[in-house]
Z-matrix of the N, CA and C atoms (Angstrom, degrees):
N
C 1 1.559
C 2 1.453 1 106.77
N 3 1.435 2 111.38 1 134.81
C 4 1.370 3 118.83 2 -178.92
C 5 1.501 4 111.89 3 -73.53
N 6 1.434 5 116.52 4 138.10
C 7 1.406 6 119.56 5 -177.65
C 8 1.502 7 106.85 6 -82.43
N 9 1.340 8 117.47 7 142.57
C 10 1.487 9 121.93 8 -177.36
C 11 1.542 10 107.55 9 -66.95
N 12 1.309 11 116.48 10 142.90
C 13 1.463 12 122.32 11 177.95
C 14 1.577 13 109.42 12 -90.46
N 15 1.246 14 113.88 13 174.33
C 16 1.472 15 120.93 14 -175.98
C 17 1.643 16 108.27 15 -56.83
N 18 1.283 17 116.12 16 -45.40
C 19 1.369 18 119.41 17 177.95
C 20 1.528 19 115.78 18 -58.14
N 21 1.280 20 117.41 19 -44.31
C 22 1.368 21 126.43 20 178.36
C 23 1.646 22 108.84 21 -62.05
N 24 1.281 23 114.99 22 -49.66
C 25 1.477 24 116.52 23 174.64
C 26 1.473 25 114.18 24 -56.81
N 27 1.202 26 114.52 25 -46.16
C 28 1.563 27 120.07 26 176.01
C 29 1.444 28 114.81 27 -53.57
N 30 1.394 29 113.87 28 -47.86
C 31 1.449 30 123.19 29 176.71
C 32 1.583 31 107.76 30 -56.59
N 33 1.199 32 113.52 31 -49.11
C 34 1.541 33 116.83 32 -174.10
C 35 1.460 34 111.65 33 -67.47
N 36 1.343 35 118.69 34 -36.26
C 37 1.414 36 121.98 35 178.20
C 38 1.496 37 113.77 36 -67.10
N 39 1.429 38 111.54 37 -37.11
C 40 1.484 39 115.57 38 179.06
C 41 1.561 40 109.15 39 -72.98
N 42 1.322 41 120.85 40 -30.73
C 43 1.380 42 123.23 41 177.29
C 44 1.530 43 113.78 42 -67.55
N 45 1.255 44 114.55 43 -41.36
C 46 1.503 45 121.65 44 173.62
C 47 1.567 46 112.21 45 -60.81
N 48 1.403 47 111.80 46 -42.73
C 49 1.366 48 119.93 47 -178.28
C 50 1.679 49 107.95 48 -59.52
N 51 1.324 50 112.51 49 -41.20
C 52 1.429 51 118.00 50 -175.44
C 53 1.583 52 106.74 51 -71.90
N 54 1.286 53 120.58 52 -34.05
C 55 1.487 54 124.24 53 179.75
C 56 1.586 55 110.00 54 -64.90
N 57 1.299 56 112.67 55 -44.02
C 58 1.498 57 117.44 56 -177.36
C 59 1.488 58 107.74 57 -74.70
N 60 1.227 59 120.23 58 -36.06
C 61 1.467 60 122.72 59 170.91
C 62 1.462 61 118.99 60 -55.08
N 63 1.418 62 108.58 61 -49.09
C 64 1.427 63 120.78 62 176.61
C 65 1.557 64 111.73 63 -57.21
N 66 1.263 65 116.97 64 -48.54
C 67 1.420 66 123.67 65 -179.83
C 68 1.548 67 109.48 66 -56.51
N 69 1.474 68 114.99 67 -46.10
C 70 1.425 69 119.21 68 -176.00
C 71 1.612 70 107.61 69 -66.61
N 72 1.234 71 115.20 70 -36.91
C 73 1.437 72 117.88 71 -175.00
C 74 1.542 73 112.30 72 -69.56
N 75 1.405 74 113.10 73 -38.24
C 76 1.450 75 121.82 74 176.81
C 77 1.577 76 109.71 75 -62.71
N 78 1.360 77 118.47 76 -40.72
C 79 1.431 78 124.06 77 -176.29
C 80 1.542 79 106.64 78 -75.17
N 81 1.371 80 122.17 79 -36.92
C 82 1.458 81 123.97 80 -172.44
C 83 1.510 82 107.92 81 -79.66
N 84 1.245 83 119.84 82 -48.69
C 85 1.533 84 126.51 83 -168.33
C 86 1.619 85 114.77 84 -104.15
N 87 1.255 86 114.16 85 -13.70
C 88 1.503 87 112.38 86 -178.26
C 89 1.510 88 106.83 87 86.77
N 90 1.436 89 114.26 88 147.64
C 91 1.477 90 121.89 89 -170.19
C 92 1.520 91 108.66 90 -63.67
N 93 1.255 92 119.71 91 -37.55
C 94 1.535 93 126.96 92 -175.65
C 95 1.572 94 109.00 93 -62.88
N 96 1.248 95 117.99 94 -32.00
C 97 1.407 96 123.44 95 -175.06
C 98 1.551 97 113.36 96 -97.85
N 99 1.302 98 122.01 97 -1.05
C 100 1.429 99 122.43 98 178.02
C 101 1.405 100 113.41 99 -75.14
N 102 1.389 101 119.27 100 127.75
C 103 1.501 102 122.57 101 175.50
C 104 1.592 103 105.89 102 -116.76
N 105 1.245 104 115.62 103 154.46
C 106 1.483 105 123.82 104 -179.30
C 107 1.637 106 107.61 105 -64.53
N 108 1.357 107 111.14 106 -36.43
C 109 1.524 108 119.27 107 179.43
C 110 1.423 109 111.77 108 -68.55
N 111 1.397 110 121.08 109 -33.30
C 112 1.450 111 119.87 110 177.38
C 113 1.526 112 109.09 111 -80.12
N 114 1.285 113 123.69 112 -27.19
C 115 1.413 114 129.38 113 174.40
C 116 1.556 115 105.13 114 -59.97
N 117 1.366 116 110.50 115 -55.88
C 118 1.489 117 113.16 116 178.83
C 119 1.472 118 117.89 117 -51.50
N 120 1.322 119 114.87 118 -49.69
C 121 1.509 120 120.31 119 173.56
C 122 1.490 121 114.98 120 -52.56
N 123 1.382 122 116.33 121 -44.36
C 124 1.556 123 118.70 122 -177.61
C 125 1.517 124 105.78 123 -70.96
N 126 1.317 125 119.43 124 -29.05
C 127 1.489 126 117.64 125 -174.90
C 128 1.636 127 110.15 126 -87.29
N 129 1.366 128 114.11 127 -14.31
C 130 1.452 129 118.71 128 179.23
C 131 1.513 130 109.85 129 74.17
N 132 1.330 131 114.22 130 36.99
C 133 1.501 132 119.63 131 174.59
C 134 1.560 133 111.27 132 -133.69
N 135 1.283 134 120.26 133 167.38
C 136 1.400 135 117.10 134 179.80
C 137 1.579 136 115.90 135 -82.03
N 138 1.303 137 113.90 136 153.18
C 139 1.483 138 114.93 137 177.96
C 140 1.570 139 115.72 138 -49.22
N 141 1.320 140 110.54 139 -38.48
C 142 1.468 141 117.68 140 177.76
C 143 1.528 142 111.31 141 -54.87
N 144 1.328 143 114.17 142 -44.96
C 145 1.440 144 116.08 143 -177.19
C 146 1.627 145 114.25 144 -65.85
N 147 1.235 146 109.16 145 -36.92
C 148 1.467 147 118.69 146 171.74
C 149 1.554 148 112.68 147 -54.32
N 150 1.334 149 115.24 148 -50.09
C 151 1.380 150 121.81 149 178.93
C 152 1.497 151 110.49 150 -71.42
N 153 1.298 152 125.81 151 -28.52
C 154 1.374 153 130.78 152 170.87
C 155 1.487 154 111.45 153 -55.09
N 156 1.319 155 115.81 154 -46.63
C 157 1.447 156 119.64 155 -172.82
C 158 1.509 157 107.09 156 -86.07
N 159 1.308 158 119.59 157 -34.01
C 160 1.445 159 121.52 158 -171.31
C 161 1.514 160 106.07 159 -134.62
N 162 1.272 161 116.14 160 107.29
C 163 1.456 162 124.37 161 -174.71
C 164 1.620 163 113.97 162 -58.02
N 165 1.347 164 108.67 163 -41.53
C 166 1.479 165 117.46 164 -178.68
C 167 1.600 166 110.00 165 -131.07
N 168 1.333 167 109.77 166 165.04
C 169 1.486 168 111.96 167 -178.89
C 170 1.646 169 109.15 168 -75.50
N 171 1.383 170 116.29 169 -21.97
C 172 1.384 171 117.37 170 172.38
C 173 1.515 172 117.54 171 -67.41
N 174 1.327 173 112.66 172 -37.60
C 175 1.444 174 120.38 173 174.21
C 176 1.497 175 115.33 174 -65.90
N 177 1.416 176 115.39 175 -38.86
C 178 1.432 177 122.97 176 171.26
C 179 1.511 178 113.21 177 -61.90
N 180 1.309 179 121.47 178 -36.64
C 181 1.462 180 124.65 179 -177.11
C 182 1.527 181 107.46 180 -73.19
N 183 1.349 182 115.87 181 -35.90
C 184 1.472 183 121.61 182 177.95
C 185 1.569 184 108.47 183 -59.37
N 186 1.391 185 114.87 184 -45.19
C 187 1.439 186 120.28 185 -171.01
C 188 1.548 187 108.02 186 -74.08
N 189 1.408 188 115.78 187 -31.93
C 190 1.452 189 123.09 188 -179.09
C 191 1.453 190 103.03 189 -64.11
N 192 1.387 191 124.71 190 -45.20
C 193 1.427 192 128.67 191 -172.68
C 194 1.607 193 104.27 192 -63.86
N 195 1.342 194 112.98 193 -48.97
C 196 1.374 195 119.67 194 -175.99
C 197 1.658 196 116.08 195 -59.43
N 198 1.389 197 107.11 196 -45.76
C 199 1.409 198 117.81 197 177.77
C 200 1.572 199 111.77 198 -60.79
N 201 1.437 200 118.28 199 -48.30
C 202 1.425 201 120.61 200 -173.65
C 203 1.594 202 108.80 201 -71.69
N 204 1.332 203 116.82 202 -29.20
C 205 1.455 204 120.32 203 171.11
C 206 1.569 205 110.66 204 -63.92
N 207 1.266 206 118.56 205 -45.80
C 208 1.474 207 119.63 206 -178.36
C 209 1.520 208 110.98 207 -62.40
N 210 1.371 209 114.97 208 -46.40
C 211 1.481 210 115.03 209 179.53
C 212 1.516 211 112.20 210 -62.90
N 213 1.343 212 114.14 211 -39.76
C 214 1.568 213 114.22 212 176.80
C 215 1.451 214 114.24 213 -67.14
N 216 1.322 215 119.32 214 -32.66
C 217 1.406 216 122.69 215 178.97
C 218 1.598 217 110.39 216 -64.26
N 219 1.272 218 116.41 217 -45.14
C 220 1.474 219 120.62 218 173.79
C 221 1.417 220 115.19 219 -58.42
N 222 1.391 221 120.81 220 -42.40
C 223 1.384 222 119.35 221 173.99
C 224 1.505 223 116.93 222 -73.12
N 225 1.233 224 112.69 223 -21.11
C 226 1.582 225 115.49 224 177.68
C 227 1.652 226 103.75 225 -74.27
N 228 1.240 227 117.25 226 -42.84
C 229 1.465 228 117.59 227 177.50
C 230 1.517 229 112.64 228 -56.79
N 231 1.283 230 112.90 229 -37.05
C 232 1.512 231 116.49 230 176.25
C 233 1.559 232 113.27 231 -69.05
N 234 1.307 233 114.05 232 -35.73
C 235 1.384 234 119.68 233 175.24
C 236 1.567 235 115.68 234 -62.77
N 237 1.416 236 110.24 235 -35.46
C 238 1.463 237 121.56 236 179.14
C 239 1.499 238 109.57 237 -67.70
N 240 1.209 239 113.58 238 -47.47
C 241 1.481 240 122.60 239 178.05
C 242 1.525 241 111.10 240 -54.41
N 243 1.351 242 112.86 241 -47.27
C 244 1.523 243 115.33 242 -178.55
C 245 1.462 244 108.66 243 -66.64
N 246 1.361 245 121.27 244 -33.10
C 247 1.476 246 124.32 245 -175.46
C 248 1.506 247 111.90 246 -67.30
N 249 1.336 248 119.51 247 -28.66
C 250 1.405 249 117.72 248 178.88
C 251 1.504 250 111.52 249 103.05
N 252 1.292 251 119.20 250 -161.89
C 253 1.508 252 119.97 251 -170.35
C 254 1.578 253 108.23 252 -107.59
N 255 1.339 254 117.95 253 -4.49
C 256 1.500 255 113.64 254 -173.87
C 257 1.532 256 112.83 255 -81.39
N 258 1.267 257 122.08 256 129.05
C 259 1.526 258 119.53 257 -171.04
C 260 1.446 259 116.01 258 -60.29
N 261 1.324 260 125.77 259 -35.54
C 262 1.436 261 122.31 260 178.76
C 263 1.596 262 107.95 261 -64.66
N 264 1.300 263 118.59 262 -41.70
C 265 1.525 264 120.02 263 179.98
C 266 1.466 265 109.52 264 -65.67
N 267 1.331 266 117.45 265 -41.41
C 268 1.503 267 122.69 266 179.35
C 269 1.486 268 114.33 267 -62.47
N 270 1.417 269 114.80 268 -44.15
C 271 1.445 270 120.19 269 179.09
C 272 1.522 271 109.32 270 -64.84
N 273 1.180 272 115.28 271 -41.35
C 274 1.495 273 121.71 272 -179.89
C 275 1.573 274 113.06 273 -58.96
N 276 1.346 275 109.48 274 -45.01
C 277 1.490 276 120.21 275 -177.89
C 278 1.557 277 105.81 276 -70.69
N 279 1.283 278 121.19 277 -43.11
C 280 1.469 279 119.38 278 174.75
C 281 1.389 280 116.49 279 -63.34
N 282 1.305 281 122.50 280 -44.86
C 283 1.490 282 125.65 281 179.55
C 284 1.493 283 108.08 282 -63.83
N 285 1.290 284 115.58 283 -37.52
C 286 1.643 285 116.23 284 178.82
C 287 1.370 286 110.69 285 -58.31
N 288 1.379 287 117.66 286 -34.68
C 289 1.409 288 122.58 287 176.96
C 290 1.592 289 114.60 288 -68.28
N 291 1.407 290 112.81 289 -15.95
C 292 1.389 291 117.24 290 -178.90
C 293 1.564 292 108.85 291 -92.46
N 294 1.288 293 118.12 292 1.55
C 295 1.403 294 122.15 293 177.10
C 296 1.542 295 105.13 294 -109.64
N 297 1.460 296 114.75 295 157.93
C 298 1.496 297 115.51 296 171.58
C 299 1.509 298 116.19 297 -72.89
N 300 1.330 299 118.70 298 60.72
C 301 1.418 300 130.19 299 -164.47
C 302 1.522 301 113.46 300 -82.12
N 303 1.315 302 119.24 301 -7.68
C 304 1.489 303 124.64 302 172.73
C 305 1.546 304 110.89 303 -147.06
N 306 1.373 305 111.82 304 171.55
C 307 1.509 306 113.89 305 178.66
C 308 1.476 307 116.14 306 -53.64
N 309 1.278 308 116.92 307 -42.77
C 310 1.504 309 121.71 308 -177.74
C 311 1.589 310 110.54 309 -65.90
N 312 1.326 311 113.39 310 -46.41
C 313 1.453 312 117.00 311 176.99
C 314 1.439 313 115.79 312 -64.59
N 315 1.404 314 118.13 313 -32.51
C 316 1.448 315 118.85 314 176.65
C 317 1.625 316 108.03 315 -68.69
N 318 1.278 317 116.45 316 -33.52
C 319 1.507 318 120.63 317 -179.96
C 320 1.568 319 104.91 318 -68.51
N 321 1.368 320 118.69 319 -41.91
C 322 1.317 321 124.67 320 178.45
C 323 1.646 322 115.27 321 -57.72
N 324 1.405 323 106.48 322 -49.04
C 325 1.361 324 119.18 323 175.56
C 326 1.441 325 113.74 324 -50.62
N 327 1.321 326 122.78 325 -54.01
C 328 1.446 327 128.40 326 -174.34
C 329 1.598 328 104.43 327 -68.21
N 330 1.252 329 123.67 328 -33.45
C 331 1.466 330 127.28 329 170.15
C 332 1.391 331 116.22 330 -56.34
N 333 1.423 332 111.81 331 -48.41
C 334 1.412 333 121.63 332 178.90
C 335 1.506 334 115.21 333 -62.40
N 336 1.444 335 107.19 334 -40.40
C 337 1.492 336 110.44 335 -179.26
C 338 1.521 337 113.94 336 -62.78
N 339 1.307 338 110.80 337 -36.10
C 340 1.490 339 114.60 338 -177.75
C 341 1.559 340 108.26 339 -68.07
N 342 1.295 341 116.42 340 -41.65
C 343 1.480 342 120.58 341 -170.15
C 344 1.540 343 107.51 342 -79.78
N 345 1.268 344 121.52 343 -23.58
C 346 1.383 345 123.68 344 -177.03
C 347 1.574 346 110.31 345 -62.67
N 348 1.323 347 114.53 346 -41.03
C 349 1.462 348 122.57 347 172.91
C 350 1.583 349 109.29 348 -58.16
N 351 1.263 350 117.43 349 -40.92
C 352 1.495 351 119.84 350 -177.57
C 353 1.522 352 107.23 351 -71.45
N 354 1.284 353 118.54 352 -30.98
C 355 1.547 354 122.60 353 -179.00
C 356 1.552 355 108.18 354 -59.51
N 357 1.377 356 120.41 355 -32.24
C 358 1.402 357 123.40 356 -178.10
C 359 1.470 358 113.24 357 -67.05
N 360 1.345 359 117.91 358 -20.48
C 361 1.403 360 126.56 359 -174.11
C 362 1.515 361 118.71 360 -114.29
N 363 1.249 362 112.69 361 -20.02
C 364 1.533 363 120.71 362 -176.72
C 365 1.564 364 110.72 363 -119.86
N 366 1.403 365 112.83 364 104.60
C 367 1.435 366 119.05 365 -172.90
C 368 1.629 367 109.44 366 -55.88
N 369 1.269 368 111.14 367 -42.79
C 370 1.602 369 112.66 368 -173.91
C 371 1.497 370 103.83 369 -64.28
N 372 1.259 371 127.23 370 -42.14
C 373 1.426 372 125.04 371 -176.86
C 374 1.442 373 111.52 372 -75.03
N 375 1.322 374 120.36 373 -27.58
C 376 1.436 375 127.21 374 177.06
C 377 1.566 376 105.39 375 -63.94
N 378 1.414 377 112.50 376 -48.49
C 379 1.481 378 116.20 377 179.84
C 380 1.530 379 114.69 378 -55.84
N 381 1.347 380 114.21 379 -43.31
C 382 1.481 381 118.81 380 175.74
C 383 1.564 382 112.05 381 -61.02
N 384 1.299 383 112.45 382 -43.74
C 385 1.492 384 120.01 383 -177.76
C 386 1.621 385 106.57 384 -62.37
N 387 1.274 386 119.45 385 -45.18
C 388 1.404 387 121.73 386 -179.20
C 389 1.470 388 114.64 387 -65.82
N 390 1.457 389 114.14 388 -33.52
C 391 1.452 390 116.08 389 176.52
C 392 1.556 391 110.53 390 -67.64
N 393 1.329 392 114.20 391 -41.61
C 394 1.543 393 119.00 392 178.30
C 395 1.491 394 108.87 393 -56.55
N 396 1.257 395 115.44 394 -48.53
C 397 1.514 396 117.52 395 177.71
C 398 1.372 397 120.50 396 -59.38
N 399 1.456 398 114.83 397 -37.29
C 400 1.450 399 122.93 398 -179.75
C 401 1.661 400 104.80 399 -66.63
N 402 1.223 401 113.67 400 -35.42
C 403 1.601 402 113.68 401 -178.02
C 404 1.535 403 103.32 402 -69.55
N 405 1.278 404 120.68 403 -42.91
C 406 1.484 405 117.21 404 175.63
C 407 1.464 406 117.22 405 -61.86
N 408 1.352 407 116.36 406 -46.28
C 409 1.557 408 121.04 407 179.31
C 410 1.508 409 105.75 408 -63.70
N 411 1.337 410 124.41 409 -40.55
C 412 1.456 411 117.88 410 178.51
C 413 1.530 412 117.60 411 -69.86
N 414 1.396 413 114.74 412 -25.23
C 415 1.388 414 114.72 413 179.11
C 416 1.525 415 112.20 414 -78.42
N 417 1.317 416 120.48 415 -35.38
C 418 1.388 417 124.84 416 179.55
C 419 1.594 418 107.16 417 -73.70
N 420 1.435 419 121.63 418 -34.92
C 421 1.418 420 122.32 419 172.60
C 422 1.531 421 108.55 420 -56.89
N 423 1.336 422 120.57 421 -46.71
C 424 1.392 423 124.24 422 -176.00
C 425 1.497 424 107.57 423 -57.94
N 426 1.225 425 117.96 424 -55.42
C 427 1.507 426 121.78 425 -176.45
C 428 1.598 427 109.76 426 -56.68
N 429 1.366 428 114.59 427 -47.41
C 430 1.457 429 116.26 428 173.20
C 431 1.534 430 114.64 429 -57.68
N 432 1.255 431 117.38 430 -44.88
C 433 1.440 432 119.94 431 179.36
C 434 1.501 433 115.23 432 -60.80
N 435 1.430 434 114.73 433 -42.05
C 436 1.436 435 121.53 434 171.81
C 437 1.553 436 110.28 435 -56.26
N 438 1.391 437 119.26 436 -41.63
C 439 1.452 438 118.83 437 178.25
C 440 1.480 439 113.36 438 -66.23
N 441 1.273 440 116.77 439 -34.51
C 442 1.525 441 122.21 440 -177.26
C 443 1.576 442 102.35 441 -65.34
N 444 1.394 443 115.60 442 -53.90
C 445 1.394 444 118.03 443 -174.87
C 446 1.512 445 113.83 444 -63.35
N 447 1.244 446 119.62 445 -24.49
C 448 1.415 447 121.54 446 179.72
C 449 1.603 448 112.63 447 -92.07
N 450 1.220 449 115.35 448 -2.96
C 451 1.562 450 122.98 449 177.79
C 452 1.453 451 106.49 450 82.66
N 453 1.277 452 125.93 451 2.28
C 454 1.468 453 121.21 452 173.91
C 455 1.512 454 116.31 453 -67.25
N 456 1.372 455 115.46 454 -34.02
C 457 1.551 456 123.05 455 -178.28
C 458 1.492 457 105.83 456 -108.53
N 459 1.221 458 120.76 457 134.71
C 460 1.482 459 126.89 458 174.46
C 461 1.584 460 104.22 459 -103.02
N 462 1.296 461 111.72 460 94.64
C 463 1.379 462 119.42 461 -173.30
C 464 1.566 463 111.83 462 -156.49
N 465 1.295 464 119.13 463 138.70
C 466 1.442 465 116.76 464 171.29
C 467 1.477 466 114.49 465 -64.03
N 468 1.394 467 120.19 466 133.44
C 469 1.453 468 121.34 467 -174.59
C 470 1.554 469 113.04 468 -58.22
N 471 1.352 470 117.76 469 -30.17
C 472 1.411 471 125.37 470 179.21
C 473 1.503 472 110.90 471 -64.23
N 474 1.233 473 119.82 472 -23.69
C 475 1.467 474 127.79 473 -171.97
C 476 1.529 475 109.34 474 -88.85
N 477 1.295 476 121.33 475 -10.56
C 478 1.464 477 123.52 476 -167.78
C 479 1.482 478 112.76 477 -64.16
N 480 1.324 479 117.57 478 -37.98
C 481 1.377 480 126.30 479 177.20
C 482 1.565 481 115.01 480 -57.98
N 483 1.447 482 107.31 481 -51.55
C 484 1.486 483 117.50 482 -176.13
C 485 1.580 484 107.76 483 -69.48
N 486 1.171 485 118.51 484 -36.68
C 487 1.446 486 120.22 485 175.75
C 488 1.610 487 110.83 486 -65.38
N 489 1.256 488 117.20 487 -46.76
C 490 1.407 489 117.78 488 176.23
C 491 1.386 490 111.95 489 -57.77
N 492 1.312 491 126.33 490 -41.07
C 493 1.437 492 124.27 491 -175.62
C 494 1.545 493 109.68 492 -72.82
N 495 1.359 494 115.16 493 -28.34
C 496 1.513 495 124.81 494 -179.53
C 497 1.619 496 107.41 495 -69.79
N 498 1.324 497 113.35 496 -42.87
C 499 1.522 498 120.26 497 -176.13
C 500 1.510 499 104.00 498 -71.99
N 501 1.320 500 125.76 499 -46.42
C 502 1.404 501 124.26 500 173.36
C 503 1.539 502 117.30 501 -51.38
N 504 1.386 503 109.00 502 -47.12
C 505 1.501 504 121.11 503 178.61
C 506 1.483 505 111.89 504 -60.40
N 507 1.302 506 116.82 505 -32.84
C 508 1.431 507 124.41 506 -176.67
C 509 1.608 508 104.98 507 -75.07
N 510 1.292 509 117.66 508 -45.04
C 511 1.523 510 121.25 509 175.06
C 512 1.527 511 111.23 510 -61.34
N 513 1.247 512 116.59 511 -41.85
C 514 1.510 513 119.11 512 173.57
C 515 1.480 514 115.42 513 -56.18
N 516 1.391 515 116.95 514 -44.93
C 517 1.398 516 118.02 515 -179.26
C 518 1.437 517 113.82 516 -70.84
N 519 1.410 518 118.33 517 -40.34
C 520 1.309 519 119.96 518 177.61
C 521 1.414 520 118.84 519 -76.49
N 522 1.264 521 117.38 520 -22.73
C 523 1.524 522 123.06 521 176.04
C 524 1.448 523 113.13 522 -71.75
N 525 1.466 524 115.03 523 -32.89
C 526 1.472 525 119.99 524 174.00
C 527 1.475 526 111.92 525 -62.12
N 528 1.324 527 115.51 526 -37.59
C 529 1.587 528 117.80 527 -178.73
C 530 1.564 529 106.66 528 -75.56
N 531 1.334 530 118.77 529 -32.24
C 532 1.423 531 120.32 530 -178.23
C 533 1.539 532 108.83 531 -61.52
N 534 1.359 533 116.66 532 -45.68
C 535 1.474 534 122.04 533 -172.48
C 536 1.611 535 110.53 534 -85.54
N 537 1.310 536 119.90 535 -4.18
C 538 1.493 537 127.43 536 -177.53
C 539 1.557 538 103.04 537 -65.60
N 540 1.354 539 118.82 538 148.08
C 541 1.413 540 116.55 539 171.91
C 542 1.507 541 115.51 540 -56.22
N 543 1.201 542 115.79 541 136.81
C 544 1.503 543 120.43 542 -179.95
C 545 1.593 544 115.97 543 137.18
N 546 1.414 545 119.04 544 -61.10
C 547 1.366 546 129.57 545 -16.69
C 548 1.561 547 112.47 546 -67.93
N 549 1.253 548 117.95 547 163.75
C 550 1.460 549 121.90 548 175.77
C 551 1.581 550 111.81 549 -71.83
N 552 1.329 551 110.39 550 -29.18
C 553 1.529 552 117.73 551 178.12
C 554 1.427 553 106.39 552 -143.77
N 555 1.497 554 114.46 553 126.81
C 556 1.465 555 118.42 554 173.23
C 557 1.480 556 113.82 555 -63.45
N 558 1.261 557 121.79 556 151.63
C 559 1.378 558 125.47 557 -177.01
C 560 1.667 559 109.55 558 -66.46
N 561 1.245 560 119.48 559 -40.92
C 562 1.394 561 123.42 560 179.92
C 563 1.499 562 107.97 561 -56.41
N 564 1.369 563 117.90 562 -45.33
C 565 1.526 564 119.48 563 -177.70
C 566 1.571 565 106.12 564 -65.85
N 567 1.332 566 117.57 565 -41.80
C 568 1.495 567 112.98 566 -177.55
C 569 1.467 568 108.05 567 -66.09
N 570 1.190 569 125.08 568 -37.04
C 571 1.539 570 127.31 569 176.24
C 572 1.531 571 106.96 570 -55.23
N 573 1.329 572 118.69 571 -51.36
C 574 1.321 573 119.97 572 179.13
C 575 1.458 574 116.51 573 -59.03
N 576 1.323 575 118.71 574 -36.60
C 577 1.464 576 126.80 575 -170.42
C 578 1.670 577 98.48 576 -73.90
N 579 1.336 578 122.29 577 -44.48
C 580 1.429 579 123.41 578 -179.65
C 581 1.406 580 109.71 579 -66.05
N 582 1.346 581 123.47 580 -42.02
C 583 1.501 582 124.50 581 176.66
C 584 1.521 583 112.88 582 -53.74
N 585 1.388 584 113.91 583 -49.01
C 586 1.413 585 122.09 584 -177.54
C 587 1.428 586 114.49 585 -68.56
N 588 1.315 587 119.70 586 -51.05
C 589 1.379 588 125.96 587 -172.21
C 590 1.606 589 112.23 588 -70.92
N 591 1.372 590 114.76 589 -39.89
C 592 1.422 591 119.63 590 -178.59
C 593 1.526 592 108.71 591 -75.84
N 594 1.300 593 115.57 592 -37.47
C 595 1.413 594 120.45 593 177.71
C 596 1.587 595 112.16 594 -55.37
N 597 1.340 596 113.55 595 -42.80
C 598 1.409 597 118.30 596 175.24
C 599 1.515 598 111.39 597 -71.83
N 600 1.222 599 125.86 598 -37.80
C 601 1.426 600 133.65 599 178.16
C 602 1.503 601 106.93 600 -53.62
N 603 1.181 602 114.54 601 -53.43
C 604 1.643 603 118.30 602 -171.23
C 605 1.630 604 106.06 603 -89.38
N 606 1.257 605 121.71 604 -3.54
C 607 1.455 606 116.36 605 173.04
C 608 1.540 607 115.26 606 83.74
N 609 1.406 608 111.00 607 22.30
C 610 1.465 609 119.80 608 -179.67
C 611 1.390 610 111.90 609 -72.74
N 612 1.378 611 115.73 610 155.31
C 613 1.577 612 122.53 611 178.59
C 614 1.486 613 108.94 612 -75.21
N 615 1.338 614 116.09 613 74.85
C 616 1.487 615 118.42 614 -178.05
C 617 1.529 616 107.54 615 99.21
N 618 1.417 617 111.24 616 -179.38
C 619 1.461 618 114.53 617 -178.70
C 620 1.552 619 115.53 618 -61.01
N 621 1.326 620 119.74 619 161.45
C 622 1.483 621 118.90 620 168.30
C 623 1.413 622 113.16 621 -62.76
N 624 1.290 623 116.72 622 149.24
C 625 1.561 624 118.99 623 176.38
C 626 1.599 625 110.97 624 -58.17
N 627 1.275 626 116.24 625 137.76
C 628 1.461 627 111.26 626 174.96
C 629 1.498 628 109.29 627 -66.67
N 630 1.333 629 118.14 628 157.44
C 631 1.530 630 127.28 629 -170.80
C 632 1.695 631 106.04 630 -50.60
N 633 1.347 632 111.40 631 -51.77
C 634 1.492 633 117.56 632 -175.36
C 635 1.543 634 109.67 633 -59.15
N 636 1.336 635 114.35 634 -48.12
C 637 1.390 636 123.97 635 -178.57
C 638 1.638 637 107.64 636 -62.84
N 639 1.220 638 114.65 637 -37.29
C 640 1.574 639 118.44 638 -177.77
C 641 1.503 640 104.75 639 -64.25
N 642 1.341 641 118.38 640 -44.30
C 643 1.509 642 121.75 641 -175.88
C 644 1.564 643 110.69 642 -59.72
N 645 1.427 644 111.09 643 -43.45
C 646 1.413 645 119.52 644 179.01
C 647 1.630 646 111.58 645 -64.21
N 648 1.233 647 115.00 646 -43.50
C 649 1.450 648 118.01 647 178.74
C 650 1.525 649 110.81 648 -66.89
N 651 1.335 650 117.16 649 -34.68
C 652 1.525 651 114.90 650 179.14
C 653 1.352 652 112.44 651 -75.96
N 654 1.333 653 120.60 652 -20.46
C 655 1.540 654 121.96 653 178.96
C 656 1.541 655 108.23 654 -87.17
N 657 1.378 656 119.71 655 -12.78
C 658 1.527 657 119.87 656 -177.17
C 659 1.415 658 109.20 657 -70.57
């Protein structure tokens, strides 16, 4: 495989700067107020370079969604590694990544809320969004299935996918309240609600461990 040359690396670095700047502009200004020229200024590149990499604003938004998802997936894998091998701890750690549980996730949540509205009108973006959710549903289903097989969760295997989608949907709804101005719902309360509700859904012996508790148990 041919090694990338300096020009290729510079182009990739500029492209990533544009994607990060676009995400920041969407979160700061709202989707309707975002302009390609403003993204270029935020990225420190020319408008021509933005259009070179992304022919349309819609294409740029699709790539922003994919880029944000890829970064989040990598961080989720790190969280699962820290959580250890026990299904309850892993499920708790994964679902905590589905909430706006830190500064980066709060930023991503606001980004996704803006892009979610566009998904309703843009079939190409909707397809990317559906693929992202399918990855999330499949990952949660795998964790729940592992818990069923190990006897940690008391649930019929056929119900694992349905429970996974319900758990993610619960995080979506509560997360929207957490990031609302106010906030409408404190993060700690949302975490407790997820731990209690999903613990019952999967047939766990009590609530799921809280994320901080999961990390302590994993390191024990």
